[in-house]
KEMARKE-339413 format. One record per residue: residue in three letters; x, y, z of N, C-alpha, C in turn. Coordinates in steps of 0.05 Angstrom, whole numbers, padded with zeros to 5 digits, always signed. Example, Ala and Ser with C-alpha at 12.3 -4.5 7.8 and 13.67 -1.06 7.14 Angstrom:
! residues 2
Ala+00264-00114+00156+00246-00090+00156+00264-00066+00156 Ser+00257-00045+00142+00273-00021+00143+00258+00001+00157 
END
This chain:
! residues 128
Met+02304+01505+02428+02331+01530+02422+02337+01549+02431 Ser+02358+01552+02437+02381+01556+02463+02369+01590+02458 Thr+02366+01606+02476+02370+01632+02477+02397+01645+02499 Glu+02410+01626+02501+02445+01633+02516+02448+01654+02496 Gly+02459+01664+02517+02477+01689+02490+02459+01707+02485 Thr+02440+01706+02484+02429+01732+02472+02409+01742+02494 Gln+02413+01771+02480+02396+01791+02516+02379+01802+02494 Arg+02350+01819+02506+02338+01830+02500+02345+01857+02502 Pro+02347+01882+02488+02344+01908+02501+02320+01908+02519 Asp+02323+01924+02542+02308+01928+02568+02298+01960+02557 Pro+02265+01952+02549+02245+01981+02540+02262+02002+02564 Glu+02254+02000+02586+02257+02014+02608+02283+02031+02602 Ala+02302+02023+02598+02322+02034+02594+02332+02048+02573 Thr+02315+02047+02553+02313+02056+02523+02308+02082+02529 Thr+02328+02110+02522+02314+02124+02525+02336+02152+02482 Pro+02313+02156+02476+02322+02177+02450+02346+02195+02451 Ser+02356+02197+02429+02376+02211+02433+02364+02245+02429 Tyr+02346+02242+02417+02336+02282+02420+02357+02286+02398 Arg+02368+02274+02383+02391+02289+02366+02385+02285+02330 Gly+02366+02258+02331+02348+02252+02311+02320+02246+02308 Asp+02309+02232+02302+02273+02225+02308+02290+02194+02334 Pro+02273+02199+02345+02272+02171+02362+02266+02144+02344 Gln+02268+02117+02354+02261+02098+02334+02234+02082+02351 Pro+02215+02075+02341+02195+02062+02357+02215+02039+02379 Ala+02200+02039+02402+02200+02018+02417+02219+02035+02444 Glu+02223+02065+02431+02248+02078+02457+02224+02093+02468 Arg+02229+02095+02503+02218+02119+02519+02219+02135+02516 Ile+02196+02161+02518+02196+02183+02528+02182+02186+02552 Gly+02190+02198+02575+02178+02193+02603+02165+02163+02600 Arg+02139+02171+02605+02124+02153+02613+02111+02139+02598 Tyr+02122+02143+02567+02105+02140+02540+02120+02114+02523 Arg+02111+02095+02514+02133+02080+02499+02129+02087+02469 Leu+02145+02097+02459+02131+02105+02427+02126+02072+02405 Leu+02112+02079+02386+02101+02060+02379+02105+02067+02345 Ala+02094+02074+02341+02100+02089+02306+02093+02128+02299 Pro+02118+02132+02279+02113+02157+02276+02083+02164+02266 Leu+02088+02186+02265+02055+02191+02261+02051+02222+02232 Gly+02072+02236+02238+02080+02260+02219+02094+02282+02239 Arg+02111+02298+02215+02129+02309+02220+02120+02340+02219 Gly+02132+02364+02238+02128+02383+02222+02146+02401+02230 Gly+02148+02422+02226+02172+02445+02224+02183+02441+02261 Met+02162+02443+02280+02175+02439+02305+02176+02417+02322 Gly+02160+02393+02312+02168+02371+02314+02161+02340+02313 Val+02156+02316+02319+02159+02299+02305+02122+02282+02323 Val+02110+02274+02312+02095+02262+02328+02084+02222+02325 Tyr+02090+02215+02345+02091+02188+02351+02060+02180+02367 Arg+02051+02162+02350+02037+02139+02374+02043+02129+02395 Ala+02039+02132+02420+02052+02121+02443+02038+02109+02460 His+02048+02090+02475+02024+02075+02496+02043+02089+02525 His+02022+02094+02536+02026+02094+02562+02021+02071+02580 Asp+02044+02065+02597+02034+02031+02604+02010+02025+02628 Gly+02021+02052+02650+02012+02050+02672+01972+02052+02664 Leu+01974+02068+02649+01944+02071+02642+01943+02058+02622 Asp+01944+02035+02608+01944+02019+02590+01925+02037+02562 Gln+01938+02060+02559+01924+02079+02539+01947+02088+02514 Glu+01933+02095+02495+01952+02103+02469+01946+02139+02469 Tyr+01975+02149+02464+01971+02183+02460+01985+02182+02438 Ala+01978+02204+02427+01991+02220+02400+02025+02236+02425 Val+02043+02234+02418+02063+02249+02439+02077+02268+02421 Lys+02085+02287+02419+02104+02311+02398+02116+02308+02416 Leu+02140+02314+02402+02172+02315+02420+02182+02342+02400 Leu+02193+02353+02414+02214+02381+02398+02235+02362+02384 Arg+02236+02378+02352+02252+02363+02349+02285+02372+02355 Ala+02296+02397+02359+02315+02401+02365+02325+02388+02383 Gly+02309+02378+02407+02319+02370+02436+02340+02385+02451 Thr+02365+02372+02455+02376+02384+02474+02391+02406+02459 Asp+02388+02420+02436+02406+02426+02416+02375+02458+02413 Ala+02361+02457+02419+02335+02473+02419+02340+02495+02435 Pro+02344+02522+02415+02347+02548+02431+02323+02544+02450 Gln+02327+02567+02472+02312+02573+02491+02284+02581+02488 Glu+02282+02600+02457+02252+02612+02454+02234+02587+02429 Ile+02259+02575+02426+02237+02548+02425+02229+02533+02443 Val+02240+02531+02459+02227+02512+02481+02204+02523+02492 Glu+02205+02548+02503+02189+02567+02508+02157+02562+02488 Arg+02166+02566+02472+02152+02569+02447+02138+02539+02451 Phe+02147+02521+02449+02136+02488+02452+02116+02493+02475 Leu+02126+02497+02497+02110+02498+02521+02090+02514+02536 Arg+02093+02538+02510+02063+02562+02515+02047+02554+02487 Glu+02054+02529+02471+02034+02513+02461+02022+02494+02477 Ala+02044+02483+02486+02031+02452+02497+01997+02479+02521 Arg+02016+02492+02536+01993+02508+02561+01969+02515+02549 Ala+01976+02531+02522+01949+02544+02504+01932+02526+02500 Ile+01933+02502+02491+01916+02476+02485+01906+02462+02503 Ala+01926+02466+02530+01911+02448+02560+01883+02469+02570 Arg+01895+02493+02571+01878+02514+02578+01855+02512+02561 Ile+01845+02512+02527+01828+02507+02519+01809+02489+02530 Gly+01811+02471+02534+01803+02444+02546+01795+02428+02532 Lys+01758+02415+02534+01757+02401+02511+01735+02414+02497 His+01745+02412+02471+01732+02422+02438+01728+02402+02430 Pro+01706+02404+02410+01707+02374+02394+01720+02380+02364 Asn+01734+02402+02363+01745+02410+02342+01785+02407+02350 Ile+01786+02413+02380+01819+02418+02387+01829+02389+02397 Val+01844+02372+02401+01860+02349+02415+01863+02366+02450 Gln+01862+02351+02473+01862+02352+02487+01895+02343+02497 Val+01908+02359+02510+01934+02359+02518+01923+02344+02551 His+01943+02320+02559+01945+02312+02574+01971+02315+02589 Asp+01988+02320+02576+02010+02316+02596+02037+02328+02582 Val+02049+02348+02595+02078+02355+02576+02098+02351+02604 Gly+02130+02346+02595+02147+02344+02612+02179+02339+02593 Glu+02203+02343+02607+02223+02334+02595+02239+02311+02604 Gln+02252+02302+02590+02272+02277+02593+02298+02283+02583 Asp+02321+02285+02600+02350+02291+02587+02346+02311+02561 Gly+02332+02329+02576+02338+02362+02555+02312+02359+02539 Gly+02299+02328+02529+02291+02335+02506+02258+02342+02517 Tyr+02235+02354+02505+02208+02354+02503+02199+02353+02496 Tyr+02168+02341+02516+02149+02322+02494+02127+02332+02508 Leu+02097+02330+02495+02074+02336+02504+02054+02320+02489 Ala+02040+02305+02512+02023+02279+02493+01994+02291+02493 Met+01982+02280+02479+01951+02303+02482+01934+02267+02457 Asp+01918+02271+02470+01892+02255+02447+01897+02243+02428 Leu+01897+02216+02419+01913+02212+02381+01892+02206+02368 Asp+01864+02212+02382+01844+02208+02367+01842+02246+02358 Met+01834+02256+02324+01834+02279+02317+01803+02279+02306 Pro+01797+02306+02307+01773+02315+02307+01766+02305+02272 Pro+01733+02297+02265+01729+02289+02237+01739+02306+02217 Pro+01746+02301+02193+01747+02316+02167+01728+02334+02172 Ser+01698+02328+02171+01677+02341+02166+01674+02370+02184 Ala+01703+02364+02212+01700+02385+02231+01708+02415+02217 Phe+01726+02406+02193+01744+02425+02186+01719+02431+02145 Pro+01705+02443+02155+01692+02464+02130+01717+02480+02106 Ile+01714+02459+02082+01733+02475+02058+01714+02493+02042 Ala+01734+02521+02050+01729+02537+02041+01732+02545+02006 Gly+01720+02547+01984+01725+02543+01950+01706+02557+01946 Pro+01705+02562+01911+01689+02574+01902+01657+02566+01900 Gly+01642+02578+01909+01617+02576+01909+01611+02574+01941 Arg+01635+02565+01957+01627+02548+01987+01643+02570+02004 Arg+01625+02565+02035+01629+02581+02049+01644+02565+02077 Gly+01662+02582+02085+01681+02559+02105+01689+02571+02124 
END
């Protein structure tokens, strides 16, 4: 089978637009996005691979990207710094990196979440 005339996209050259949700295989900083994990009011979280360290992380992208008002960017960065200051704690993921690429902001954190048993559920007859 001939591959003549067939070009594969260069993952190193692929960067997200930050206007919509990035697609898997796009790169954010040193991270290659693998799959979406969740969405919130402020951002989208992806499973991502750091090729240099050969490790997987959760990478949160500021949803508004380049259109984000400065106060939203500052809040996002404050969140990253506050979590990083806490350090290791069994109920909080650790932040490993924060950065900006083409006007879009991201933070990289532990991929593993605390176990559900770490969060007691309060309800009738229960203490939490």
